[in-house]
N, C-alpha and C positions, 0 to 999 in steps of 0.2 A: 746441546743446544737446544733449549728450550725456544725460544725467540723466531722461529724456521720453518716452516710449513717445510721442505725440503730440502737435505744436504746431500749433494750430487760430488759424488768422493770420482777424479778422474786417476786411471792408474797406468804403466806405462802399459805400452804399443802389445797388442798380439800375446804370442805367447808368454815372454815376458813375466806380464800382468795375472796372468796365472801361474807362474810359477813361484813368482812373489808372492802372490797368497797363500799357496796347498800347501809349500815347503818350508815353512819358520821354523820347526822340531832341529834344521840341519843347522842356521846361522845363531839357535840358543844352543843349541851343542858343541857349536867351537865355543862362544863364550864363557858355558859352566865349565867349561874344559882343565886341567889343571895346567895344560901347557901355558895355556894366555897368563894364569896369573903367575909361572917361570919366565916366561919371555918381560913381564913390566918387570916383576924383579930383578931383572938381567940388564933393565935397562935402565929403570929407578938406578934412584941412592939410597934408599931402602936405608937412611938414617933412622927413620921412627919406630923399625920395629926393635918389636920383643926377643928376649934371646930364642925360644920357640922359633921363630918367625925367620929367626937370623941365621937358625940349624936347616930350617927346609930350604930358606934359597943359597946357601951353600951346596945344598944337595941338590936342588935344583941348577944351579950354575953348573954344575957338576956335568951333569946330564946335556944343554945346555951346548956346554963347550966342544961334547961328545959328541955331539950334532952338528956344531958350526965346522969340524974338520971333514965331514963329511961336507956338506954343502955353504961351507964358507963362515968364519965368525962374523964376518962384516954383515951381512946377511943375516943373520939370529937378532944382532946387535941393532939393526936397522929396521929387521923388525919390530924390535920388543917397542923402542923409538916409537915409532906408527903411530903403536898399539895405546901406547900411556897419551899419545896426543888425540887419537881419535876414542878413546874411551868411551865421554860424555855423547858421544856421535855412537857407540853401538849403540846406548842405549835408550837414545831417544826410535833409534829405528827397530825397537825388540818393543818401547810401546805403541809404536803404531804399528806392526804386527799382529799386537795383543790386540787394538781398536779394528786392525781391518777384521779378526778370526769375529769376533764378536758382531758385529754390524751386518757380517756373511749368515751369523746363523740366526738370527731375526724373522722372523716370517716377516715385515713391514718394507724386509731391502730387497729390491730390486735387483738386476741386473741385466744390465743391456750390452751386446755385445757391439764394438764398430766398426763397420765397415764402407769402404770407400767403394765408387761407384762407374765400377771397373770391370774389366771381363774375367777377373781371378774373382771376385765379389762371391760367390757362388759357394767356390771350394776353398774360401779362406774364410768364413761363416761356416760352413760346411766343418773345416779344422777345430776350430774356436771350439765347433758345439760338442764336439766328439772328447777334448780337453779337457772342456769342463763338467762336463756328464762323467764321465771317469771320472772326477772327487768327488760323484756330490752334489755338485753345483748345476744350477736346471736356469740355463735361461730364456730369458722370461721375456725377452722383445732384441731383433734386431732394429739396429739404428742404421740408414744407407745417410754416408754423408754429405753433403755439398751436395742434395739433389734436387730435382726439378719442384716445383711445388705442384699439387692437387691442380691449383688454378688451370695453373701451366701444359700441364700433360691432356686438362678435358680443353684446350683448344684448336688440338689434334687435327680435329674433322674441320677448323677453320681456316690451320696450317695449310689442309690438304687445299681449302677449295679458292687458293690465297694466288691469285692472277700474276704472277713475279713476271716481271718485262725486262729486265736488264741483269745483265751475267748477277750483278752482284748479290740484287735481291736475290734472284734464281738460289746460287750461293748458302743464302742466309737460309733458304725456305729448308735446303735439303740439310745443311746443318743441323738444323730445330727440328726436323723430321725425325731425326736417326739420336739425335738425344731422347726422347720423348718416343720412341719404339724400342733403343737399351735397354731405357731402364723399366719399361712397362716389361719388356722381356726375364731383366733380367730378378724385378720382384715379383711373378709370374711363376719364375723356378724356383725361388726361395720357398714361395710357400708351399710346395708341391712335395721339398724333403720332409716340412713337416717337423726340420729340428729345433722350429724357434716357433712359438706362439701368437707372435706379432713380429711385422714387419711396419718399424715404422721408417721416415722422410728429414733427413735437419736438412732445408733446405740453404739455398746457397743465397745469404747476402752480404754484400757490395762492404756495406760497413763492421765485416766484419776477416775482410780480408786484407785490410791492411791493420798491421799487428802493433804501427807505432801509435793507432789512435783509438784505440779501444776503450771505449765506452761502456758501464753499466748495464744502458740501456739498451744496446745493442742484445747484448748479450741475456738482458729480459724477453727483447722479442723471438731471441731463436727458445728461448726458454720456456715461451708462450707460446710457440709452433710445433715445437715438442707436446709441450703438456694437452692443447685441443685435441691430441690424435687417442689419449689413454684410456681407454673404456669408461676408466669412473668421469674423469671430465663429461665427456659425451654423454653416458648417466645423470647427470649433474644436468646438465642442457637442456635433457629430455625431463623431468624435475619441473623448468622452470616453467 
């Protein structure tokens, strides 16, 4: 991707993302196994096979038929047919796994863990950090998703001084203060753990809540909100 400044790869959530990236050898071992070839031969016609392949296929069929007596021949046949259909998909998956491992090994690659702004954000983020660290993957930062913006956090004193006059205003004031204090406390506690070099926030954006009308410029605004918090962006701003 020579024409891009940043390439962002979004993964599956939580532990599934770590497992997908660090354990591709299990899938590769399965794809390279002889039994996979046997299953495909068993399900396919094999009309284009040479005499040696046909001989091997005959032996493979005997082994699979013996297995079929244990687990059911229809099950073995169905699995073989499925593998024939998914052959291209498997190889595409392997290619993506190889690319993922290559990207992870590059110095310029940054790994951000994402956590929702909830009461369990600290325990979830620490567990993700532990899993990645055990596999030699050091997360660069934690992103608190759908958080209040820094500008909103700075308004805490003004919200406290606001003289609410009716029940609706009082309720709104209490809710706003509760959200501000909750986010500040979570950010403070995560910083104390020392599991992440940085903690950034991705602010709530109303335009992104409507999934049916997603627009590129809305995503660009979200990217800009994150970029402004990155150390490199801060240094560039000071240089100006």
